[in-house]
C-alpha positions as CSV (number, residue, x, y, z in Angstrom):
1,M,22.0,-25.6,-17.7
2,G,19.8,-26.5,-14.7
3,L,20.5,-28.8,-11.9
4,S,18.2,-31.2,-10.1
5,I,17.3,-30.6,-6.5
6,R,19.8,-33.2,-5.3
7,A,22.6,-31.8,-7.6
8,Y,21.9,-28.3,-6.4
9,A,21.9,-29.4,-2.8
10,Q,25.3,-31.0,-3.3
11,H,26.4,-27.7,-5.1
12,R,25.2,-25.7,-2.0
13,G,26.5,-28.2,0.5
14,V,23.1,-28.7,2.1
15,S,20.6,-31.5,2.2
16,H,18.1,-32.0,-0.6
17,T,15.3,-31.4,2.0
18,A,16.7,-28.0,2.7
19,V,16.5,-27.1,-1.0
20,A,13.0,-28.6,-1.2
21,K,11.9,-26.4,1.8
22,A,13.5,-23.3,0.2
23,I,11.6,-24.0,-3.0
24,K,8.3,-24.6,-1.1
25,A,8.8,-21.4,1.0
26,G,9.5,-19.4,-2.2
27,R,13.1,-18.5,-1.2
28,I,14.4,-20.0,-4.5
29,Q,12.6,-20.5,-7.8
30,V,12.6,-23.5,-10.1
31,E,12.9,-23.1,-13.9
32,A,10.0,-24.1,-16.1
33,D,11.7,-27.4,-16.9
34,G,11.8,-28.2,-13.1
35,K,15.5,-27.7,-12.9
36,I,17.4,-25.1,-10.7
37,D,19.6,-22.5,-12.3
38,P,22.6,-22.5,-9.8
39,V,23.6,-18.9,-10.3
40,K,20.1,-17.5,-10.0
41,A,19.3,-19.8,-7.1
42,D,22.5,-18.9,-5.2
43,A,21.6,-15.2,-5.5
44,Q,18.1,-15.9,-4.3
45,W,19.3,-18.1,-1.5
46,A,21.7,-15.4,-0.2
47,R,19.0,-12.7,-0.5
48,N,16.1,-14.7,1.0
49,T,17.6,-16.9,3.7
50,L,18.4,-15.9,7.2
51,P,22.2,-16.0,7.9
52,S,21.4,-18.0,11.1
53,Q,19.8,-20.7,9.0
54,N,22.7,-20.8,6.6
55,L,24.6,-23.2,9.0
56,N,26.2,-25.3,6.2
57,A,27.8,-22.3,4.4
58,G,31.3,-23.6,5.1
59,A,30.4,-27.0,3.7
60,S,29.8,-25.6,0.2
61,K,33.5,-24.9,-0.2
62,S,34.3,-28.6,0.1
63,A,31.5,-29.8,-2.1
64,P,32.3,-30.4,-5.7
65,K,31.1,-27.7,-8.1
66,V,29.2,-28.5,-11.2
67,A,30.7,-26.6,-14.1
68,T,28.4,-24.5,-16.2
69,P,29.2,-22.9,-19.6
70,T,30.5,-19.3,-19.4
71,V,27.8,-17.9,-21.8
72,S,25.0,-19.4,-19.7
73,T,26.6,-18.1,-16.6
74,L,26.6,-14.5,-18.0
75,V,23.0,-14.8,-19.2
76,S,22.0,-16.4,-15.8
77,S,23.6,-13.6,-13.8
78,R,21.7,-11.0,-15.8
79,E,18.5,-12.9,-15.2
80,A,19.3,-13.3,-11.5
81,Q,19.3,-9.5,-11.2
82,A,15.7,-8.4,-10.7
83,P,14.5,-5.4,-12.6
84,L,15.0,-2.1,-10.8
85,E,11.3,-1.6,-9.9
86,T,11.1,-5.2,-8.5
87,R,14.2,-4.6,-6.3
88,A,12.8,-1.3,-5.1
89,T,9.4,-2.7,-4.1
90,A,10.5,-6.1,-2.7
91,P,13.1,-5.8,0.0
92,D,15.1,-8.9,1.0
93,Y,14.2,-11.1,3.9
94,Q,16.4,-9.5,6.5
95,T,15.1,-6.0,5.6
96,S,11.5,-7.1,5.8
97,R,12.1,-8.8,9.1
98,A,13.8,-5.7,10.5
99,I,10.9,-3.5,9.4
100,R,8.4,-6.0,10.9
101,E,10.3,-6.1,14.2
102,A,10.6,-2.3,14.4
103,Y,6.9,-2.0,13.8
104,A,6.1,-4.6,16.4
105,A,8.3,-2.8,18.9
106,R,6.5,0.5,18.3
107,L,3.1,-1.1,18.7
108,A,4.3,-2.7,22.0
109,K,5.6,0.7,23.2
110,L,2.3,2.4,22.3
111,E,0.3,-0.3,24.1
112,F,2.5,-0.1,27.2
113,E,2.1,3.7,27.3
114,E,-1.6,3.4,26.9
115,R,-1.9,0.9,29.7
116,T,0.2,3.0,32.0
117,G,-1.9,6.1,31.4
118,K,0.7,8.1,29.4
119,L,-1.5,8.0,26.3
120,L,-5.1,8.9,25.9
121,N,-7.7,8.0,23.3
122,A,-7.9,10.9,20.9
123,D,-11.7,10.6,20.5
124,E,-12.2,10.7,24.3
125,V,-10.1,13.9,24.5
126,K,-12.1,15.5,21.7
127,V,-15.4,14.8,23.4
128,K,-14.1,16.1,26.8
129,H,-12.8,19.3,25.2
130,F,-16.1,19.8,23.3
131,N,-18.1,19.4,26.5
132,L,-15.8,21.7,28.4
133,A,-16.1,24.4,25.7
134,R,-19.9,24.1,25.7
135,L,-20.0,24.5,29.5
136,L,-17.8,27.6,29.2
137,R,-20.0,29.1,26.5
138,D,-23.2,28.4,28.4
139,R,-21.7,29.9,31.6
140,I,-20.5,33.1,29.9
141,Q,-23.8,33.5,28.1
142,Q,-25.5,33.6,31.5
143,I,-23.4,36.4,32.8
144,P,-25.3,39.3,31.1
145,R,-28.7,38.0,32.4
146,K,-27.3,37.7,36.0
147,L,-25.4,41.0,36.0
148,A,-27.8,43.3,34.1
149,P,-29.8,44.2,37.2
150,Q,-26.7,44.7,39.3
151,I,-25.0,46.9,36.7
152,V,-28.2,49.1,36.3
153,A,-28.4,49.5,40.1
154,A,-24.6,50.3,40.3
155,V,-24.8,52.9,37.5
156,V,-27.9,54.5,39.0
157,A,-26.4,54.7,42.5
158,Q,-22.9,55.7,41.4
159,P,-22.0,56.2,37.7
160,D,-18.5,54.8,37.9
161,Q,-16.8,52.7,35.3
162,R,-14.7,50.8,37.9
163,V,-17.7,49.5,39.7
164,V,-19.1,48.0,36.4
165,E,-15.7,46.5,35.6
166,D,-15.4,44.9,39.0
167,L,-18.8,43.4,38.7
168,L,-17.9,41.9,35.3
169,M,-14.5,40.6,36.4
170,D,-16.0,39.0,39.5
171,A,-18.7,37.2,37.4
172,I,-16.1,36.0,34.9
173,R,-13.7,34.8,37.6
174,E,-16.5,33.0,39.3
175,A,-17.6,31.3,36.0
176,L,-14.0,30.2,35.3
177,E,-13.4,28.9,38.8
178,E,-16.6,26.9,38.6
179,L,-15.4,25.2,35.4
180,S,-11.9,24.5,36.8
181,R,-13.3,22.3,39.5
């Protein structure tokens, strides 16, 4: 047994415009015949309306209730419960709002950290690392051409392994110091 918008508003203890707004916003659904099932609509109202907007909740106790048959109440309460997959995929209004607010807070934090210089753009970091690695490779590949004559001269003059190691270490240290500037 369905109720008209005005009858349901009286049942809820709210104005008929509040019920009309809830229907228009999709917070409660109207049956195919244009009537409102009070049990189903009460469950939808509680699930989809902000508690802060529920200012007339105390007034519903003083409003006269429209009696509905017991059998239809049982059937309506079963219909009011959404199937398990619907409940799992469609969170209620408060949960959706909390998720949205948490996401907005995370985005604001990331934006703040980026503006203050705590975060860097990943693409820029990749490009800089690539360029630095390329410079290091080029500099190290130049060492044999630079040192070959010095190594030959050192080996001819004094065949000592430590002299060659010192020449190589000095050239590598110089290349790394150049790149660290």
